[in-house]
C-alpha positions in Angstrom: 103.4 91.8 105.3 102.7 89.4 102.4 100.5 87.2 104.7 98.9 90.2 106.4 98.0 92.0 103.1 96.8 88.7 101.6 94.4 88.2 104.5 93.1 91.7 104.1 92.7 91.6 100.3 89.2 90.3 100.3 88.1 93.3 102.4 89.6 95.9 100.1 87.2 98.0 98.1 85.6 101.5 97.9 86.3 103.2 101.2 88.2 100.2 102.6 91.8 99.3 102.2 94.5 97.3 103.9 96.9 99.4 105.9 100.4 98.0 105.8 101.8 100.9 107.8 104.2 103.6 106.8 106.9 103.3 104.2 110.3 103.4 106.0 112.2 104.8 103.1 114.8 107.6 102.9 116.1 109.3 106.1 114.2 108.1 109.1 114.3 108.6 112.9 115.3 112.3 112.8 116.9 113.6 115.9 116.9 110.0 117.3 113.1 109.7 117.2 110.9 107.9 117.0 112.9 104.7 116.9 116.6 104.8 117.3 119.4 107.0 115.9 118.9 109.0 112.7 119.7 106.9 109.7 118.8 106.0 106.1 116.5 103.1 105.5 118.0 99.7 106.1 116.3 98.3 103.0 118.4 97.5 100.0 117.3 99.1 96.7 115.6 95.8 95.5 113.8 95.6 98.9 112.6 99.2 98.5 111.1 98.1 95.1 109.5 95.1 96.8 108.1 97.2 99.6 106.5 99.8 97.3 105.3 97.1 94.8 103.6 95.2 97.6 101.9 98.3 99.1 100.9 99.4 95.6 99.4 96.1 94.3 97.6 95.6 97.7 96.3 99.2 97.6 97.7 100.0 101.0 97.9 103.8 101.7 101.3 105.1 100.6 102.4 107.1 103.6 106.1 107.8 103.8 107.8 107.7 107.2 110.8 109.9 106.3 112.0 113.4 106.1 110.7 114.6 102.7 113.2 117.5 102.5 116.2 115.2 102.5 114.9 112.6 100.1 117.6 111.4 97.6 116.7 111.3 93.9 116.4 107.5 93.9 113.8 107.4 96.7 111.9 110.4 95.2 111.7 108.6 91.8 110.3 105.5 93.5 107.7 107.5 95.3 106.6 109.6 92.4 106.3 107.1 89.5 102.9 107.9 88.1 102.3 104.5 86.5 103.0 102.7 89.8 100.9 105.2 91.8 98.0 104.7 89.4 97.9 101.0 90.2 97.7 101.9 93.9 95.0 104.5 93.4 92.7 102.9 90.7 93.1 99.2 90.4 90.5 96.6 91.6 90.4 92.9 92.5 93.8 93.2 94.1 95.0 89.8 95.5 97.7 87.3 95.8 97.4 84.5 93.4 100.3 82.3 94.6 103.1 82.2 97.1 105.5 79.2 96.9 109.1 78.2 96.3 110.4 81.6 97.4 108.2 83.7 95.2 104.9 85.5 95.3 102.6 86.7 92.5 99.8 89.3 93.0 97.3 90.5 90.4 94.9 93.4 89.9 92.7 94.9 87.2 92.5 98.3 85.6 88.7 98.9 85.8 88.8 101.3 82.9 90.7 99.2 80.3 90.5 95.7 81.7 94.3 95.5 81.6 95.9 93.3 84.2 98.6 94.3 86.6 101.0 91.6 87.7 103.5 91.9 90.5 106.3 89.3 90.7 108.3 89.0 93.9 111.5 87.1 94.5 111.5 86.3 98.2 114.8 84.3 98.0 118.2 85.3 99.3 119.7 85.0 95.8 118.8 86.2 92.3 116.0 84.1 90.7 113.7 84.0 87.8 110.1 84.4 88.9 107.4 83.1 86.5 103.7 83.3 86.4 101.5 81.1 84.2 98.8 83.3 82.8 96.4 80.4 82.7 96.1 80.6 86.5 94.0 83.7 85.9 92.4 82.5 82.7 94.5 85.0 80.7 94.7 83.4 77.3 96.2 84.8 74.1 98.8 87.4 73.5 99.5 90.4 75.7 101.7 93.5 75.4 103.8 93.8 78.5 104.9 97.1 80.1 107.4 97.3 83.0 105.8 100.0 85.2 109.0 100.6 87.2 111.1 101.1 84.1 108.3 102.9 82.3 109.1 100.8 79.2 107.4 98.3 76.9 108.9 94.9 76.9 107.1 93.3 73.9 104.6 90.5 73.6 104.1 87.4 75.8 101.8 84.4 75.6 101.2 81.7 78.3 103.8 83.0 80.8 105.2 86.2 82.4 108.7 85.9 83.8 111.4 88.2 85.2 114.9 87.7 86.5 114.8 89.5 89.9 117.5 90.2 92.5 117.3 88.8 96.0 114.2 90.3 97.7 113.4 92.1 94.5 110.1 92.8 92.6 108.7 93.7 89.3 105.4 95.4 88.4 103.9 94.9 85.0 100.9 95.9 82.9 99.4 93.3 80.5 97.3 94.6 77.6 95.3 92.0 75.6 96.1 92.0 71.9 
């Protein structure tokens, strides 16, 4: 869906959004419907973070395709993270900046504060460091970084944002200009 959502990103805005389809997380195909035997999602935990991060930064509707009554705590915490949901619901100028060498970087803006949201994706089959040169978006100076998934502040950066990510993993960060 990276290419699909990237193609749709220029059309996103008020009353228009890219629809990447349902989130197949948790217990799916109850009573052998709609697609195959009842099962838990086949996505690894890092892939679940990637799926939700991509849907969030692209502002796709977050519609879960699972039995809500049997959600495990991990899936529930992914789906109810208020900082991540806020990116999906309120950000603007959502778009992919670069996709190369087994990684992808998306950006968005908080229209109220001007803060930047950066999503880093490791598309490789092995753990890798994903980096984003801030100059690609004319982001100069020092920034406070917050990891939105971990709900924790990471300190200051200048010139580059990087994260060590598992195979098929993702990170979602908020950058606040100092």
